[in-house]
N, C-alpha and C positions, 0 to 999 in steps of 0.2 A: 303517587303519579302515573301508575301504571294501570290498566284493565286488568283484575285478576279474576281469573276463572279459578274455584276449588273443589271441580269434577271429580271424583275417583274412582276407581272402580278395579275389583280382584284384591281389595287390601293393598292399592298401589300408593303413589303418592300424590297429591295436589302438584306437584312439579313435573310430573312424566304426562301430564294433559296438555294438549296446544292447541290454537288457534286457526286455521289457514283459510287464504283468499286462493281459490283456484287451483288448489294443491301445492300452495308456495307458503310454510311457514311467516308469521307477522308478528314474531315474539319479539319483547324487548332484545335489543343484541348483547345488553350486558345481565341478561338473567335469565330464566327459566322458561320452558316453552309456555307457562301457562301463564306468564304477564306480558301484556303488548302494550305500546303507544297508540295502534291504532284501530279504531272502531268501524267493522265493515259495516256499509252502506248500504241497510236493507231494500231500498228504493233500486238499486241496482243489483240487485240479489235475484238469481233466477231458482237456484233450489239450495238447500242448506242438509249436507249429509252428516249423519254423528255413528262414528266407528268405534264401539266400546270392545270390540271380542275378537274383531278378527287377524291383529297385529300383522299387517304387512310389513313386506320388506322392507320398505320405504320405512317405517317408521322406527324413529332413533328410541322409543320406550315406548312402553305399553297399557298407557293412558288413554282417556278420553280422546277423540281426535275431531274436530268440527272443521267444516270445510266450507266455504260461504261461495259458491259459485257464480258468477257475475253473468249477468244479461247478456245477449248476443245483440237485440234487436231482430227485425224481419222485414218483410216486404212492403209491411201497412204500417204508416208512422203512429206509433201510441205513446202516450205519456203518462204518469199519473202524479201529483202531490200530496204529500202528507204535512201537517203541521199541528202539533199541540203547545200549549202553554199554560202556565200557571204562575201567580204572584203570592204575596202573603195574604192574600183574600180568601185563599181556596184551602187555608189551613187554619187549625183549631191550636190551641194551647193549653196545658194545665196549670199556667201561674196565676198561685192562688195567694190571698192576703198571708196566708201561712210563710208560703216561699218569700213573699215581699217583706215579710217581718225578720225574718233571717239574715236581711243583708240581699236578696236576689234581687237584681234592677231589671234586667229582661231576661227572657228566655232564647235557646238556641231557635231560629224560626228560618222559614225561606224567604227568600227575597224575591228571588223569581227563577224559572226554568223553563226551559223552551227547547223545540226540536222542528227545524225546517227540514223537508226533504222535497225536492223537486227531481224529476228525469225524464229523458224522453230518447225512441229509440225508430230506426226506420231504415230504409233502403239508401244504397248509394249508386249501385246499380242492383237493379231486380235480379232475384235468384243467385246473385254472384258475391254482393258486397255489401255489408251493413255496419253500423254504428250505431254507440248505445252509448248516452251522457249522462251523468248523474250529478247532483251538488247538494251537499249537507251542512247544516249549522247545529250544533247542540251549545247550551248555556246550561250552568248550574251553577246559582250563587246564593250562598244559605248566608246569617250572622250565625257571629260567635254570641253567647250568654256573657253577661256582664263585661264584655270586652270592648274599648271604644279608641276613637284615634285621639293621640295625644295632642294637647294641646301648647306642649311646649316644644312640637317635633320644630326643625329645622331653627330654633332658638340658641345661638353659641352660648349664653351666658347661663341656659337653663340645662341641668342632665336630670332634672328628674321627669316622672311621668305623673301628669295631670288629666286625666279623664273629660273628653269633650262628649257629654252625656246628649247632645243633639246628635251626634255620629257613631252611629253602632259599628265595630268592626266585622268584616265580612271575609268570607273566602270564594272564590271562584273558578271555574272552570269553563273556558271556551275552548273547543276544537270544532275548526270548520274543515270540509270535506269536498274535494272535485274530483271525479274520474271518469275514463272513459273507455271505451274499446270498440274494438272495429274486429271482423271478422271477415274472410275471406275463403270462399267456396272455391280453390282454384279449379277444381276439376272433379270429378266423381269420387276419386280416391284421395285427395288431397286438403285439406282442412288448415287453415292458418286462422290465429288469434293472436290480437296485440294489445295489452290491456295497461293502464297508468292507475294510480291514485295517490294524491298528495294531500297530505295531513298535515298541519299545523296544531299547536296545544300552548296554551296561556293557563297556567296555573298560579293561583295567586292565595296566600295565608293559609301555610301548611301548617301551623303550631297555632294551637287554641289561648296560649299563654303569653302570646309575643302581640305586643302592639303595631298597627298598620306600617309606622315609617320604620320599623326594622322587620318586618316581614319578609321572606323568601318569595321571588316567583320564578317560577320555573318554565321556560319558554324553549317549546320542541319548534326551533327554527327550521330544521329539513326531515323531513317523515314522509318518505315516497316507496312504493312499489310497483317497479315494470317489468310487467314479463310479457315471452311469447311463446307461442305454442305451436306444435302441430301435429295432426292424428291421419293416422293412413289407415282404414279397414281395407286388407289385402285380400281377406276371404272372410269368410263367414265366423270363423274360428281364431283367427288372426290379427290382430288390430297393433298397428306401431303408434307410440306416442311419447313427443319428446317436448321438453318443456324448460326455459331460460329462465331465469328471473335476477334481479339486482334489488335490494332493500338496503334504505338508507335512512340513517336516524344521527341528529345532530343536538344536544340540548344543553342549554346554559343555564345558570343560576344567579339571577341579581338580587340587587336589594332595591326595594321601590323607593322610588326619588321624594 
């Protein structure tokens, strides 16, 4: 149910690594730093830094740290659009007569998967105030091998499982994201940034041995990161930097109706 990165360095644990947006951790609140319910939006990412050796004072662990830095916009309106998608026609399989003879009726296969990402940024006040906004939607939907909908689902007179061979069971993850950033160059020495990303998540069918009417559905109904930053280069050798963020998540587990 969470995105897990398995990066390790210097003999450390995978749980020592963490993912950040603009210097703020986006880890799953109830888990280790390498687990997150939020996917950084690459259309809204200006650059990415990977720290694997510095061991900075603000790092709680010595693992790999990946930081996605959001775009700020500029004096020219610019945008980008990315989309990719596939369905079952893009995938081959090894479903042979031998497997069919052993009782396998269907194999694990792709139902559909797509990623759509658009973004735009520009000036609100030239040389002073800029915006950047982005939206992304990801879907990954796959079929379970040998598992089907239950013909007896919803029938109080029957308590047995009878497969409906016309409806193969599937599992899916749907994750949309909307985010925006406003940057204000107050004067030559003071720069402020305000960033917000809001992500939901819907995960259905977490177990390959359970028919759809009994499958779990996990919904992340609240998932956000809001931040405010201030930076001030007082001299060529001294930079002041202050950051404040709030990160909220709310997850519930329901049954498919």
